[in-house]
C-alpha positions in Angstrom: -15.9 32.6 34.2 -17.9 29.5 33.8 -20.3 28.5 36.5 -19.6 25.4 38.1 -22.3 22.7 38.4 -20.3 19.9 40.0 -22.0 20.9 43.6 -25.3 19.4 42.1 -23.8 15.8 42.2 -25.5 13.8 44.7 -23.4 11.2 47.1 -25.4 8.5 45.3 -24.4 9.6 42.0 -20.8 9.4 43.3 -21.2 5.9 44.6 -22.6 4.8 41.3 -19.8 6.3 39.2 -17.1 4.7 41.4 -18.9 1.4 41.1 -18.8 1.9 37.4 -15.3 2.9 37.4 -14.1 0.0 39.7 -15.9 -3.0 37.7 -15.8 -1.6 34.2 -19.5 -2.5 33.9 -22.8 -0.9 34.1 -24.5 -4.2 34.6 -22.2 -5.5 37.5 -22.5 -2.0 39.2 -26.2 -2.3 39.0 -26.0 -5.7 40.5 -23.7 -4.6 43.4 -25.9 -1.3 44.1 -29.3 -3.3 43.7 -30.3 -1.1 40.8 -31.2 -1.6 37.2 -28.8 -1.2 34.5 -30.9 1.7 33.0 -30.9 3.5 36.2 -27.1 3.2 36.4 -26.7 4.5 32.8 -29.1 7.3 33.5 -27.1 8.7 36.7 -23.7 8.4 34.5 -25.3 10.3 31.8 -26.5 13.1 34.3 -23.0 13.4 35.7 -21.5 13.5 32.1 -24.1 16.3 31.5 -22.8 18.3 34.5 -19.2 17.7 33.7 -19.8 18.4 30.0 -17.5 15.5 28.9 -18.0 11.7 28.4 -16.8 9.8 31.5 -16.5 6.4 29.7 -15.8 5.1 26.2 -16.5 1.7 24.6 -13.8 0.0 22.5 -14.4 -3.7 21.4 -17.4 -4.0 23.7 -15.4 -2.8 27.0 -15.8 0.2 28.9 -12.7 2.2 29.3 -12.4 5.4 31.4 -11.7 8.8 29.9 -9.0 11.4 31.1 -12.0 13.3 32.4 -13.4 10.4 34.1 -9.9 9.7 35.7 -9.9 13.2 37.1 -13.5 12.6 38.7 -12.4 9.1 39.8 -9.6 10.8 41.8 -12.0 13.4 43.1 -14.8 11.2 43.9 -12.4 8.7 45.9 -11.1 11.7 47.9 -14.5 12.7 48.7 -15.6 9.3 49.7 -12.6 8.9 51.9 -13.1 12.3 53.7 -16.7 11.3 54.5 -15.6 8.1 55.9 -13.0 9.8 58.1 -15.6 12.2 59.2 -17.9 9.4 60.1 -15.4 7.9 62.2 -14.3 11.4 64.0 -18.2 11.9 64.6 -18.5 8.7 66.2 -15.5 9.2 68.4 -17.0 12.3 69.8 -19.9 10.3 70.7 -17.6 7.9 72.5 -18.0 5.1 70.0 -15.9 3.6 67.4 -17.9 3.1 64.4 -17.9 3.4 60.6 -16.5 1.4 57.5 -13.1 0.1 57.2 -12.0 -0.7 53.8 -9.3 -3.3 53.4 -7.4 -4.8 50.4 -5.3 -7.8 50.8 -2.9 -9.8 48.7 -4.3 -13.2 47.8 -1.7 -15.0 49.9 -3.3 -13.3 53.0 -6.8 -14.4 52.5 -6.3 -17.6 54.6 -5.4 -15.7 57.9 -6.8 -12.4 57.8 -10.4 -13.4 58.2 -9.7 -14.6 61.8 -7.9 -11.4 62.7 -11.0 -9.4 61.3 -13.3 -11.4 63.2 -11.5 -10.7 66.5 -11.4 -7.0 65.6 -15.1 -7.1 64.8 -15.7 -8.6 68.4 -14.0 -5.7 69.9 -15.5 -3.1 67.7 -19.1 -4.4 66.6 -20.0 -1.0 65.4 -17.4 -1.3 62.6 -18.2 -2.4 59.2 -15.4 -4.2 57.3 -15.2 -4.0 53.3 -12.5 -6.3 52.2 -11.4 -7.0 48.7 -8.8 -9.6 47.7 -6.2 -9.2 44.6 -3.1 -10.2 43.5 0.0 -8.0 44.3 -0.4 -5.8 41.0 -3.8 -5.1 41.8 -3.1 -4.4 45.4 -0.2 -1.9 44.6 -2.7 -0.2 42.3 -5.3 0.3 44.9 -2.6 1.5 47.3 -1.5 3.9 44.8 -4.9 5.2 44.2 -5.6 5.5 48.0 -8.7 3.5 47.7 -8.3 1.6 50.9 -7.6 2.6 54.6 -5.4 -0.6 55.1 -3.4 -2.6 52.6 -2.0 -6.1 53.4 0.6 -7.7 51.1 3.4 -10.2 51.3 6.2 -7.9 51.0 6.6 -3.9 51.0 6.2 -1.9 48.0 9.2 -0.3 46.3 8.0 2.9 47.1 10.0 4.2 50.2 7.5 7.0 50.9 4.8 4.4 52.0 5.0 3.5 55.6 4.7 0.0 56.4 4.4 -2.3 59.5 5.6 -6.1 59.4 3.4 -8.0 61.6 3.7 -11.8 60.5 6.3 -14.1 58.8 5.3 -15.1 55.6 7.0 -18.4 54.5 7.0 -19.9 51.1 6.8 -23.7 50.9 7.5 -25.9 48.2 5.0 -28.7 47.8 5.2 -32.0 45.7 3.1 -35.1 45.4 4.1 -37.7 48.1 5.9 -40.1 45.7 8.2 -37.3 44.4 12.0 -38.1 44.8 12.9 -34.9 46.3 10.3 -35.5 49.1 12.9 -38.0 50.7 15.5 -35.2 51.0 15.6 -33.4 54.2 17.4 -30.4 52.8 17.0 -28.7 49.2 18.6 -25.9 47.6 17.5 -23.8 44.7 19.7 -25.9 42.4 17.9 -29.2 43.1 14.9 -27.5 41.5 16.7 -26.6 38.2 15.2 -29.3 36.3 12.0 -29.7 38.0 8.6 -28.4 36.5 7.1 -25.7 38.7 3.6 -24.7 38.8 3.7 -20.8 39.2 1.2 -18.2 40.0 0.2 -15.4 37.3 2.3 -12.5 36.3 1.8 -9.7 38.8 1.4 -12.0 41.8 3.6 -11.4 44.9 4.5 -15.3 45.1 5.5 -15.2 41.3 7.6 -12.1 42.0 9.5 -13.8 44.8 10.1 -16.6 42.6 11.2 -14.7 39.7 13.7 -12.7 41.8 15.5 -15.7 43.4 15.6 -17.6 40.0 17.6 -14.5 38.5 
C-alpha cells in the first residue's frame, strides 16, 4: 500500500495553490498573496512532488489545470470551507460571531449589495467579507464548485436542488438617448423594439440571458 504524504501539505501551500488555480497566473497569485513569483512557483513544485503528478500545464503561454489539479482543487476548497466553518463555530462558543464570509455577486447586484454589506458589518464588526463580482456564467460556476457561502444573482439557477431565497425585485429598464422617438411614448411593447439597435451585455450575462429568452 502506497504511503500518503499529503498530510505534509501546509495551509499556506493550499492557499497558494487555490490562488494560482483561481487566477491561472503565478504572477497574479504572487501579487495577491504578497509573495514573489519564484516563491509561488516553488510552493507549487513542492505540492506536485508530494502528489506525484503535475497540477498545471502550459499551452500557448496560458496555464491550464490538469485532472490531478482538479482533484486537488476540489479537496483544497473543501478543506478551506471546513476551516472557515470551524472558525465560526469556535467564535460562537465564545459568544461572538466572527470569521470570513465569502460572497459572489452577479454584476447587476454590485450597485446595491455594498450598502447591505456595510449595514451587516456595522452589526457584526468581527466578520470579514470577501466579495467577488462576476457575470452569471462565472457566478454559476462558483456556485457549482461550492466556492462561496453566499451567491447572489438576478434569477435562480435551473438546478432545482439549489435552495434560494428571493429578497429584492430586479427590474430591467430600457434606456435611450433623450431625443429618441420612443422616449415620447408612454407605453412600449417588445414589437416596438424590433427595428431598434440594442446594446447588449456579453454572452454569459444574466441580463443577456433574459433578453435572449424574451426575444425568442
